[in-house]
N, C-alpha and C positions, 0 to 999 in steps of 0.2 A: 777374307776376300769377299765373301758374300755380303758382309756388312758394308764394305766399301762401295760395292756396286749399288746397294740400296740407298746409301747416303748420297751418292752421285745422282741417282735418279730422283730422289726427293728434292735435292737442291735445284736440279734442272727444272723439275716441275714447278717448284715454287718461284723460280726466276721467270718462268713463262706465263704465270697467272696474270700479272699486270698487262702483258702484251696481248694475251687472249681476251682479257676483259676490254681492253682498248679496241681490239678488232671488232668486237660485238657492239660497240657504242656508235650510234649515229648522232652526230652533233652539228652545231652551227658555230661558225667562227665568232669569237668574242665581238660584241658590238653590233651584231646583226640579229635579225629575227626571222621567223618563219610565219607567213600568213597562209592559213589553209584556204586555198582558192575555191574549193568546192563547198565551204561552209555556207549555210543558208543566209541570204541577205534579204532585205526588204525589196519586194518586186516594184518596178516602176509604176504599175497601176495602183499601188497602195500608197504612193508618196503623199497625195493630198490628204488622205485619211490619217496617215501617220503624223503629218505636220499638224493637223487639227488636234490629234491626241496630245502631242508635245505641248502645244499652246494651252490646252486644257489643264495639263499637269503643272503649268507655270514653272517650267524648267528654267533656271537662271542661265543667262548668256555669259559665257566666259570669254574674256578678251585676251588674245595672245598676239604677239608680233608676228608678222609674216602672213603668207597666204594659206588658205585651207584647201587641201587637196588630198587625194588618196596617197598614202605613204607618209604624210606628215606625222611626226611624233609629237604628241602633246606633252606639256611639262609635267613633271612629277607632282608638283604641288598646285593646288588651287582649281583643279578641274575634277568635277564629280561625274561619275558614270551611273547610268540607270539601266535596269533590266528592260529588254524589249518585251512587250506583252506577247504571250503565245498566240493571241488572236491575229497578230501580224505575221510572225514567223518564229519558229523555234530555232534559236541561233545562240552560239556561244558568245557572240559580240554584245556589247552594251552601247547605249547611245548617250549623247550629250549635245549641247548647243555651244558652238564656238564661233565667235565673230559673226553671229547671226545665222550661221549655217547649222542645220541638224546633221550630225554625223554618226556613223557606226564606228566603234573603236574596238580593237583587240585589247582587252583590259590588261593583260600581262605586259605587253610591249608598249601600250598606249598609242599604237599606230592606227591612223584612220584607214579604214578599209572600204568605206562607202560614204559618199556625200549625198544626202537626200535633197534633191533639187526641187 
């Protein structure tokens, strides 16, 4: 009898492990992404200096169809991202030049988070 109770408890516990693990998981629906809104970005007063830096680095201009705006997802192939120098801001984002616009990009999702005007 005692062995039967232990077996039932073990099976019940094993059956609930995936449910408990799922309950602890915070996720995002497939095909969507999360942009950390409070991650540091380049301050507006630093735009001119940052643009000069990018020109000095001779970053190639990538051409893609469509408009460039915050939220645009860049293609998987053909666009290279570069580290933002810490002298401008310590940020998890990278930068590139697309359609003549310097942009900050979240590298995992390839989503534009800031257009440097």
